[in-house]
N, C-alpha and C positions, 0 to 999 in steps of 0.2 A: 073929563077924559084927558083934555089938553093939560090940565093940572098934574093929573097923575102921570104922564109922559114926562113933565118937567121935574116932578119929584123923582122918577127914576132915573133920569139923567143926572141930576145933581147927586144922587146916591152914588152911581157908578162913577163919577168923577171923583168924588170923596174917597171913595174905596181904593180906586187908582192911586190917588195921592198918598193916602195911608200905607198902601202896599210899597210904593217907591220909597217913601221915607223910613218904612222898617227894613228894606233891603238895602239901604245905605250903611257901609260900614262905619264903625267908631273910628275917628281918627286915632292913629297910633300914639301912644304916650310912653316915652322911655323912662323905665322905673328900675333899670339895670345900674348898680352902684359903679360899674366901670364904663358906663356910657354904651351907646348903641351906634352902628354903623347903619345908614340909610343908602340903599342902591337903588337908584331910579329905574324905571323900565328900559331893557336894552343895554344898560350900564353893567360892566363886567364885575365879577366878583375877584378880587385881588388878592395874590398870595405870593409872598417873598420867598426866594429860594437862594440861601446863602450856602455856597460850596466853594471848594478849591477849583478854580477854572483857570489857572496859569500855574507854572512851575512844575515841580517834580510830582506833585500830587494832581495834576491835571486830569488823567486818566480817571482816578478815584471820583473827581467831581463830575465827570461827563457820565460815569456809570451811574450816578446816585440821580443826576437829573433824568435819565433815561427811565430808571424806575418810576419816578414821578409822572413822567410823560405818558407812560403805559397805564397808570392808573387814571389818568385824565382821560385817556383815549377810549377807556371802558365806559365812560359816561358822555361821549361825543363832545368833550371839552366844555361840557355846560352842566350847570346845577340848579335845579328850580327855575327852569327857564331863563337863566342868565349864563352869558360865556364866562370862562373861567381864564383869567391871564397869569401868568407867571413873570416876575420880575426877578432877573437873575443878578446877582451881586456875589463879586469874587470876595470871600473872607480871607484869602491868602494864608490860610492855616496859622493865624497870628491873632494875638489879642486885640491888637491895633486894627488890624484888618476887619475883624468881626465886628469891632465898636462902630467902625465907619460905615460899615454895610448895614447895621442895624439902624444907624442914624438916616441913612437914605431911605429905608423903609418906613420908619415911622413919621418921616416928614410928610408923608400923604396919609392923612386919617382914614382913607378908604381901605386901607390894608388891613385883613383879617388876621393873619398869622403867618409863620414862616417855617418852611421845611429845611432843616440844617441847623448848623453848619456841619461840615464833614470834621474838623478837628476840635477837640475838647478845648484846647487853648483858645480857640476862635469863640467858644461860647461863653467864656468866664463872665466878659463885660457885656457881650450882646445879649445874653440872657437878663441880665439886670436891667438893660435899657428897655428891651422887651417887655418885661414883666411890669415896669412901672409905666410904661404906656398903654397898659392893657390889653396887649396882644398875646398871642399864644406861640410856643416855639416846639417843634417836634423834631428831633434829631434822629436819623437812621444809624449814626455811627458814634456819637459822642459816647464814651464809656467811662470818663472819669468819675469815681465815686464823689468827689466833691461837688458835683453838678446836682446830685440828687441825695443819696444817703450813704453813710458808712456805719454797718452794723446796726441799722434801726435808728440812727440819729442823722439829723439834717447835715449835709455836707456844708463846708465852708462856702461854697458858692451857689448853693441852692436857692432859686427864686421861684416863687409861685408862677404857675403858667408855662413852666418848662417841663417838657415830657421828652421820653426818647424810647424808640422801639428796639435800640440796641441794648445790649446787656450792661450790666454794672460790672466794672473791673475787678471788685473784690471777689465775683465768681470766676472770672477767667483767671485771675492770679491762683486762686484755689485748684482750678483745673490744671495749670502748668506744673505747680508743685505736686499735685496728685502723680501726674504723667512722669516727673522726675523721680519721684519716690516709689511708685508702684511699678511702672513699666521699664524704667531705666536703672532703678535700683541704686540710685547715686545718694551720696551724703553731703557733698559739698558743692555750691553754686556761687558764681559771681553775676552781678548785675551792672547794665549800663544803661543809663537814661540821658535825656538832652535838656533836662529842665522843664519841658513842657509838661502841663498838668496831666497829659493822658499817660507819656512814658514814666513820669516819676509815679504818678499814682498806680500804675501797674506793676512796676517793678518793686513798689512798697508792699502791694498786695500779694505778690509771688513771695516776697521775703518772709512777710508775716506768717503766711500759711506754710511755707517750706520749713521754717524754724518750728511751728507748731506740729509738723508731722515727722520731726525728730532730725531735720536736716540742719546745716550749718552754712551761712552765707560769710564766704570768705572776703569779699569785697564789693562795696557798693560804689560805683564811679559815675561821674557825670561829665559829658562832652558838651560842647557848643555845636548848635546846628550847622554853624558854617565850618566847622573842622573837616579837614581833608586827610591830614596826617593823623591816623588811629594809632600808630606805633607806640607813643607814649603811655597812653592809657592801656592798651592791649599787652605791654610788656608788664604793666603793674598787675593786670588780671592774672597773666601766667605766673607772677611771683606768688600770687595769693594761692595757688595750686588747687584751683577749682575742677570740677569733672565735668560742669556745665556752665555756659556763659547765656544770659537771657537778655536780650537786647531789642525790646519792642520799639526801634526807632523808625522813623520816618525816611524817606529818600530826599535828599542824595547820600545823608550820613550813614543811613542803613546799608548803602551799596559799598561805600569804603570800608565800614568794618567787616563785611561779608567777604569782599577781596582780599584785605590785607590779613584776616585770620587764615585764609587759604595759603597765604604766602609765608607766615611765620612759623618756624618750627616749633612744635609742641602742641599746636591747636589741632593737629590731625586727630588727637586723643581726647579733645574736649567737645562735647555735644554742643552744637548752636541752635538756640531756639529763638524765634522771633514772634510777630504777632501780624494781624491784618494790615498793619500800615505800609508793610512791604509786599502784601499779596496783590500784585498787579503785573501785567505784562512787561511794563517798562522796567521793573526790577529784575524780571527773569531774563530779559534781553541784555540788560546792561552785566549782570554778574556771570552769566553762562555756566560753565561746568565749576566755576570756584564756589557756586552754592550748592553744589551736589552734597547731599547727607544732611543738609540742615532741615530743623523743622519749623513749622508754622502753626500757632495756636489761633484757631478761627471759630467764630460762631458755626454751629452745625446748620448747614443749610437745608432748608426742607426737602423732604423726599415726596415722591408719590406724582399723580397725573397733573395735579394742579401746578406744581413748580416746573414739571417737564413743560407743560403747555406754555407757561409764562416764557420759560427759556427760549421756546421756539417762536413765541411771538417776538421777542427781542431780536432774536437773529433775523426774522422777517422784516422787521422794522428798520434795523440798523445796519443790517448786513454783515452783522460779525456777532460771535459769541460775547457774553458779557466780559467786560475788560478788567472788571475789578470785583471785589467781594461786598456783599451786603446792598446789592440792587434790590433783593427782595424785601430788605427792611425799609428802604425808601419807597417802595411799593406800598407797603403798609402803613408807613408814617402818612402818605398823601391820603390814603383811605381814611384814616383815622381823623384827620382834619375835614375832609369832605363830609364823612357821616356825620360828625358832631355838628357841622353847619346845617345840614339836612335835618338833623333831629331837632335843632334849637330856633332855626330862622322862622320868621313870620313873613307869609307871603300874601300881599294884599290882592285885591281883585284886578287893579291895574297893573300888576305885576311888580310893584316896588316891594323891595326886599329889605327886611330889618334883621339886623343880627345884634342880640345882646351879648357883650363882650364876657360878663361873669357867667352868663348861662352857659356860653360856649365852654369856658374853663370848667365849669361843673360838670358838663357831660363828658369832657375827655378824662376826668378823674373818675367816672363811674364807667369808663370803658371796660367791658368784660365781653371779649368776642374772639373769633377764629379768624386769623390772618394767614397769609401766605407762609409766614415764618413759624406758624403755629398759635398756642393760646396767648391771647394779648389782653392782660389785666393790668391796669394803671393803678399804682399804689398812690398814697397821700403825697408822695416825695416826686412823682412823675415817672418812676421805673414802670414800663410797660412789657418789656420784652422777657422771653423765656430764657433761662440760663443754661442752654444746651451746647456743647464745645466738641470740636474734633481737633486732633493734631494730625497734620499731613507731613510726610517727607518728601523732600525734594531730590528725585533720583535722575532725572532727565529734563532739564531746562528747555531744550529745544521741542518738547513735547507739549508746551504750553500750559495755561492756566488751568483748563479743564482737566487735563491729566492729573497735575499737581492736586487738585481738589478732591480726586477721587483716590488718591494714594493715602487713604486712612489708616494710621498706626495705631489711634487711640480715640477712645470717645468718652464724655464725660457729662453727667448731667446733675446739677448742684443737689437735687432732691436725693439723688441716688449716692452720693458721696460716701466713701468708706469711712467709717466713724471709730476704726480700731486701729490706729497706725501702728500700735505697739506689736500687732500680730505680722507685720510686713517682715520680709526678709531682707536685711540690708546687704549692700554689696560695696566693697572698696573700688 
């Protein structure tokens, strides 16, 4: 009897040992070609935020940050049991600023990715640095075709691991050209850029589409970002005899162009069109009534309950309405990154988290979902956003940004573009 009890006891012990051994997890082995990030229990998931946090575009950068913060708030600032921390870096809307900010991020190997930057110019060098370091970058506002693709071919500054929820400016350029020819019925247009990849790329996209639609570009001019006296270039524009001037410039240069066109005789007969770089409260407050009658080409903001609820949350959280455009794109950019992390990360029983860098990129390239801004599908070059636009007219600067955003005079969807330009009625 005693022997049988001893046997039973030994059998139980052995069974428990076997069960304990079988329940032990296999140690994690990184087999990812770009490497893995190990996040210890209780340690944060680190994400960089590159934006314009100073200067004339500060309000735009703040607006983007708030969109990201609302996305994190939806998850309680946590993901897979780990807190999420943001490291904010000022990319200064410049190539050098973006490069410096990117180097600050990759100096810490714990960073997973970056949301931003605001300006395309700041992404040129930053995206290369981030790509080579194995991270991902998702911008809500970069629109330069060179960063992704131009007519199905990789842009000159395209780097693997770069994504954007913003549109590609080849589409916005077409939208402005279509507005000029279809709505305004004009034949002649001039452009002004400041040499920045964004402004140069957008004016070129507009020019190509405008010519394709039967229009003529009377002058392509370039200013320096630091210029204040715009009279020389504006005089040249007048002499070229356009019916429209397209200047998708940032502040403060965009302020000076707008104010001085209102003061120079002859421009009252010329349509003024800009883009989202000047779509902010600071611009409206600066130019006042001198901006009356000008047009803004913008991404079409989402409609319906979800977006209205988002705006209300924004107002409740930050005690004011959105102060610039594309805050919803920043919200979607943050969710794209967080969803990809959640999909690919490996969480161990002790709450250690492992993130494979290449697997994270692959998940982003495979994105096909519904975001606040609409359908989000990433192609092989990193373009994820839909190409839907609106043209709004400024009639009352004192009414603010919300009033301007709702004063829509033209809408455009790339998939519904007019394909028979010869049937349009031309006007002199």
